[in-house]
C-alpha positions as CSV (number, residue, x, y, z in Angstrom):
1,M,-1.4,0.7,-41.7
2,K,-2.6,-2.6,-41.2
3,F,-4.4,-3.6,-38.1
4,R,-2.1,-6.5,-37.1
5,N,0.7,-4.1,-37.2
6,L,-1.0,-2.0,-34.2
7,F,-2.2,-5.2,-32.2
8,W,0.3,-4.8,-29.3
9,A,0.1,-1.0,-29.2
10,L,-3.5,-0.8,-28.7
11,I,-3.1,-3.2,-25.9
12,L,-0.8,-1.1,-24.0
13,I,-2.6,2.2,-25.0
14,A,-5.8,0.7,-23.5
15,I,-3.8,-0.1,-20.2
16,G,-1.9,2.9,-20.1
17,L,-5.5,4.9,-20.5
18,M,-6.8,3.3,-17.8
19,F,-3.9,4.0,-15.4
20,L,-3.8,7.9,-16.7
21,F,-7.8,8.4,-16.0
22,S,-7.3,6.7,-12.5
23,N,-4.6,9.4,-11.8
24,F,-6.8,12.3,-12.9
25,G,-9.4,10.7,-10.7
26,W,-12.0,9.9,-13.4
27,L,-11.5,6.0,-13.1
28,D,-10.6,3.9,-9.8
29,F,-7.8,1.5,-11.5
30,H,-5.2,-0.6,-10.0
31,W,-2.5,-3.0,-10.8
32,V,-4.4,-5.7,-8.9
33,S,-7.0,-5.0,-11.7
34,I,-4.7,-6.0,-14.5
35,W,-5.1,-9.8,-14.3
36,R,-8.8,-9.2,-15.1
37,M,-8.0,-7.6,-18.1
38,W,-5.8,-10.3,-19.8
39,P,-8.9,-11.5,-21.9
40,L,-8.7,-8.4,-23.8
41,I,-5.5,-10.0,-25.4
42,F,-7.7,-12.7,-26.9
43,I,-10.5,-10.3,-28.0
44,F,-8.1,-8.0,-29.6
45,W,-6.3,-10.8,-31.2
46,G,-9.6,-12.3,-32.4
47,I,-10.2,-8.9,-34.1
48,S,-7.2,-9.0,-35.8
49,I,-7.9,-12.0,-37.8
50,L,-11.5,-11.4,-38.6
51,P,-12.1,-11.4,-42.4
52,I,-13.4,-7.8,-42.2
53,K,-11.8,-4.3,-43.4
54,D,-9.3,-2.9,-41.2
55,F,-11.8,0.1,-40.5
56,M,-14.2,-2.2,-39.0
57,K,-11.6,-3.8,-36.7
58,F,-10.7,-0.4,-35.5
59,V,-14.1,0.4,-34.6
60,L,-14.8,-2.7,-32.9
61,V,-11.4,-2.2,-30.7
62,I,-12.4,1.4,-29.8
63,A,-15.8,0.1,-28.6
64,F,-14.3,-2.7,-26.5
65,I,-11.8,-0.3,-25.1
66,A,-14.9,2.1,-24.2
67,L,-16.9,-1.0,-22.7
68,S,-13.7,-1.6,-20.7
69,F,-13.6,1.9,-19.4
70,I,-17.4,1.7,-18.2
71,F,-17.0,-1.9,-16.9
72,F,-13.8,-1.2,-14.5
73,N,-15.7,2.3,-13.6
74,Q,-18.7,0.3,-12.2
75,I,-16.8,-2.5,-10.5
76,T,-13.8,-0.7,-8.9
77,E,-15.8,1.8,-6.7
78,P,-15.7,4.7,-9.3
79,R,-15.4,8.4,-8.5
80,W,-17.8,9.1,-11.3
81,S,-20.8,7.2,-12.2
82,F,-22.2,6.4,-15.8
83,S,-26.1,6.1,-15.8
84,I,-28.6,6.5,-18.7
85,H,-32.1,8.2,-18.1
86,D,-34.9,8.7,-20.5
87,N,-32.6,8.0,-23.5
88,D,-30.2,10.5,-22.1
89,W,-26.7,9.3,-20.7
90,T,-24.8,11.5,-17.9
91,W,-21.6,11.1,-16.0
92,S,-22.2,12.4,-12.3
93,D,-20.2,12.5,-9.0
94,D,-23.2,11.1,-7.2
95,W,-21.4,8.6,-4.8
96,D,-21.5,9.6,-1.2
97,E,-18.2,10.0,0.5
98,D,-19.3,8.2,3.6
99,D,-20.6,5.3,1.7
100,R,-17.4,5.0,-0.5
101,N,-15.1,5.0,2.9
102,S,-17.4,2.2,4.5
103,K,-16.8,0.0,1.7
104,R,-12.8,0.2,2.3
105,T,-10.8,-1.4,4.9
106,F,-7.1,-0.9,5.5
107,S,-7.0,-3.0,9.1
108,Y,-4.1,-5.1,8.7
109,S,-4.0,-8.4,10.6
110,T,-2.1,-11.7,10.8
111,Q,-3.9,-15.1,10.4
112,I,-2.2,-18.3,11.3
113,L,-3.9,-21.7,10.2
114,T,-2.6,-25.2,10.6
115,V,-3.4,-28.6,9.7
116,D,-2.6,-31.5,12.1
117,M,-0.4,-34.3,11.2
118,D,-1.7,-37.7,11.3
119,S,0.1,-40.4,12.8
120,V,0.9,-42.2,9.6
121,P,2.2,-40.0,6.8
122,H,0.3,-40.1,3.6
123,K,-0.8,-38.3,0.6
124,A,-2.3,-34.5,0.5
125,L,-3.8,-32.2,-2.0
126,L,-3.4,-28.6,-1.6
127,K,-6.0,-26.4,-3.4
128,M,-5.7,-22.8,-3.3
129,D,-7.1,-19.8,-4.7
130,A,-4.2,-17.3,-4.6
131,A,-6.1,-14.1,-5.9
132,A,-3.6,-11.2,-5.4
133,G,-0.5,-10.5,-3.4
134,K,2.5,-12.1,-2.6
135,F,2.6,-16.1,-1.8
136,K,5.6,-18.1,-0.7
137,I,5.9,-21.7,-0.1
138,D,9.2,-22.4,1.7
139,G,10.4,-24.4,4.8
140,E,9.2,-27.4,6.8
141,T,6.5,-27.7,9.5
142,S,5.9,-30.7,12.0
143,E,2.2,-30.1,11.2
144,M,0.7,-31.5,7.9
145,L,0.7,-27.7,6.9
146,S,1.2,-24.3,8.6
147,F,-0.4,-21.0,6.9
148,R,0.4,-17.6,7.7
149,K,-1.0,-14.3,6.2
150,E,-0.2,-10.8,6.9
151,G,-2.2,-7.5,5.2
152,D,-5.5,-6.1,4.8
153,I,-7.3,-8.5,2.3
154,G,-9.4,-10.1,4.9
155,D,-9.3,-13.4,6.3
156,Y,-8.7,-16.8,4.3
157,S,-10.9,-20.0,5.3
158,M,-9.3,-23.5,5.3
159,T,-11.0,-26.9,5.2
160,A,-9.2,-30.5,5.5
161,N,-11.1,-33.5,4.6
162,K,-9.7,-37.2,4.1
163,V,-10.8,-39.0,0.9
164,D,-9.7,-42.5,0.1
165,G,-6.8,-42.1,2.5
166,K,-5.8,-38.6,0.7
167,T,-6.2,-35.5,2.8
168,H,-7.9,-32.5,0.5
169,I,-6.8,-29.4,1.9
170,N,-8.7,-26.2,0.5
171,I,-7.7,-22.5,1.3
172,S,-9.6,-19.7,-0.2
173,L,-10.2,-16.0,0.6
174,E,-13.6,-15.2,2.6
175,K,-16.0,-13.1,0.7
176,N,-16.1,-9.2,2.2
177,P,-18.1,-6.8,0.4
178,K,-16.3,-4.1,2.3
179,V,-12.9,-4.8,1.0
180,R,-12.3,-2.8,-2.3
181,R,-8.7,-1.8,-2.0
182,V,-5.8,-4.1,-0.9
183,K,-2.4,-2.4,0.2
184,K,-0.8,-5.9,1.4
185,N,-1.4,-9.4,1.2
186,N,1.5,-11.7,2.1
187,V,1.1,-15.3,2.5
188,E,3.6,-17.9,3.7
189,I,2.9,-21.7,3.6
190,S,4.9,-24.3,5.0
191,L,4.5,-28.0,4.2
192,N,5.5,-31.4,6.0
193,R,8.3,-33.2,4.1
194,D,7.2,-36.5,5.3
195,M,3.9,-36.2,2.9
196,V,3.4,-36.7,-0.9
197,W,2.0,-33.6,-2.2
198,D,-0.3,-32.6,-5.2
199,L,-0.6,-28.7,-5.6
200,D,-3.5,-27.0,-7.4
201,F,-3.2,-23.3,-7.5
202,D,-5.6,-20.6,-9.2
203,I,-3.6,-17.3,-9.4
204,G,-4.8,-13.8,-10.3
205,A,-2.4,-10.9,-10.2
206,A,0.0,-12.4,-7.9
207,S,3.8,-12.9,-7.1
208,V,4.5,-16.6,-6.3
209,N,7.7,-18.2,-5.3
210,M,7.7,-21.9,-4.4
211,D,10.8,-23.8,-3.0
212,L,9.6,-27.7,-3.5
213,S,13.1,-28.7,-3.9
214,E,12.8,-30.6,-0.4
215,F,9.4,-32.0,-0.6
216,K,7.9,-35.0,-2.4
217,I,5.7,-33.7,-5.3
218,D,3.6,-35.6,-7.5
219,T,1.7,-33.2,-9.4
220,V,1.7,-29.2,-9.6
221,R,-1.4,-27.6,-11.7
222,I,-1.1,-23.8,-12.1
223,E,-3.6,-21.4,-13.7
224,A,-2.5,-17.9,-13.7
225,G,-3.7,-14.6,-15.1
226,A,-1.2,-11.8,-14.9
227,A,1.3,-13.3,-12.4
228,S,4.9,-13.8,-11.8
229,L,6.1,-17.4,-10.8
230,E,9.3,-18.8,-9.6
231,I,9.4,-22.7,-8.9
232,K,12.0,-24.8,-7.7
233,L,11.2,-28.5,-8.2
234,G,13.4,-31.3,-6.6
235,S,14.2,-35.0,-7.1
236,L,12.6,-36.8,-4.2
237,Q,9.8,-38.5,-6.5
238,P,10.2,-40.9,-9.3
239,L,7.9,-38.7,-11.5
240,T,6.7,-35.3,-11.0
241,Y,4.1,-33.9,-13.5
242,M,3.5,-30.3,-13.8
243,T,1.1,-28.4,-15.9
244,Y,0.9,-24.5,-16.2
245,S,-1.9,-22.4,-17.9
246,A,-1.6,-18.6,-18.2
247,G,-2.7,-15.6,-19.9
248,A,-0.2,-12.9,-19.4
249,A,2.5,-14.1,-17.0
250,S,6.2,-14.9,-16.3
251,L,7.3,-18.3,-15.4
252,E,10.7,-19.4,-14.0
253,V,11.2,-23.1,-13.2
254,R,14.5,-24.7,-11.8
255,I,14.9,-28.3,-12.1
256,P,18.0,-30.6,-10.9
257,K,20.6,-31.4,-13.2
258,Q,20.2,-35.2,-12.7
259,S,16.6,-35.0,-13.4
260,A,15.3,-36.1,-16.7
261,C,12.9,-33.4,-18.0
262,E,10.4,-33.0,-21.0
263,I,8.9,-29.9,-21.9
264,H,5.6,-29.7,-23.9
265,S,5.3,-26.0,-24.9
266,E,1.9,-25.0,-26.7
267,S,2.4,-21.2,-26.4
268,V,2.2,-18.2,-28.5
269,L,4.2,-14.9,-28.5
270,V,6.2,-16.5,-25.7
271,S,10.0,-15.5,-24.6
272,R,11.5,-19.1,-24.2
273,D,14.7,-19.8,-22.2
274,F,15.3,-23.4,-21.9
275,E,18.7,-23.9,-20.7
276,G,20.2,-27.7,-21.3
277,F,17.2,-28.5,-23.6
278,V,17.2,-30.2,-27.1
279,S,14.0,-29.5,-29.2
280,K,12.4,-32.3,-30.6
281,G,9.9,-30.6,-32.6
282,D,6.1,-29.8,-32.1
283,G,7.1,-27.9,-29.2
284,V,8.8,-30.6,-27.2
285,Y,12.0,-30.0,-25.6
286,Q,14.2,-32.8,-23.7
287,T,17.3,-33.0,-21.5
288,A,20.1,-35.0,-22.8
289,N,19.6,-37.6,-20.0
290,F,15.8,-37.9,-20.9
291,P,14.5,-40.6,-19.8
292,E,17.5,-42.3,-18.0
293,G,17.6,-39.4,-15.2
294,T,17.4,-40.4,-11.4
295,N,13.9,-39.0,-11.5
296,T,11.6,-37.5,-14.4
297,I,10.0,-34.3,-14.5
298,I,7.3,-33.5,-17.1
299,L,6.2,-29.9,-17.6
300,K,3.3,-29.0,-19.8
301,I,3.0,-25.2,-20.6
302,E,0.2,-23.6,-22.2
303,S,0.1,-19.9,-22.5
304,A,-0.6,-16.8,-24.7
305,V,1.6,-13.7,-23.6
306,S,4.4,-14.9,-21.5
307,S,8.2,-15.0,-20.5
308,L,9.2,-18.8,-20.0
309,K,12.5,-20.1,-18.3
310,V,13.6,-23.5,-17.2
311,E,17.2,-23.8,-16.0
312,R,18.9,-26.5,-14.3
313,Y,20.8,-26.4,-10.9
């Protein structure tokens, strides 16, 4: 059997084995770790097209799977540790229980952050590292931005600086070496409708729901690992430009029927559902009213393994 016929089977087997070993207590592996694994897709894919014999490809894949086990066993608080001494290697349970527990936290807390609204509405850039959890943008605030977090992931930090008349807001998770396992991280963000917004999100293994239909959105940039995203865009700006780059993720975008939309899709191994679009070739899709619509939405999508859906409402 040729290697390319087993490509996706090997990826699923690798992930399944990690979960199985975690259930037996041999490895500490969680859903949140999957987003870190999406580069394996490119590794296996690269091996599949190497100009070498299939036998050597199988050897390389097995080697990478073994290295992945060791790698995750070292970074996710392993129950068993791997060590090499005097040319001998051993598996040993030499982790102290109290030491392991001291690195965990299940302390739930609520965190609220806000950015005050200026007297004169202007433009703002919201940049955020979403990491893992559930993230939601929905609802209006009289402040420039309001942020609410519930969970045990730790606290977020937020800075706001004005550059050339534009407010740059950065939200990121504070580093906490004691946090290894997270049970809950729910984030809700509300924006001011009088602002013109640029959004820049780096997303790991997260579920993201953005209802942006009532906001003035200039640009949206999203980089995702293994994430699920639902985004609803509006028609309050003459031009909205969205770029989306992902490894293994699902994306659903809703756009107004009166908007003219063009999709540039540079994707492989992708399930596409572009409702109301006509293919123009070379990965370009357009609505019938492009470019005569009341406003224009440009979507640029680059992904490896994803489910992509764009529908009109």
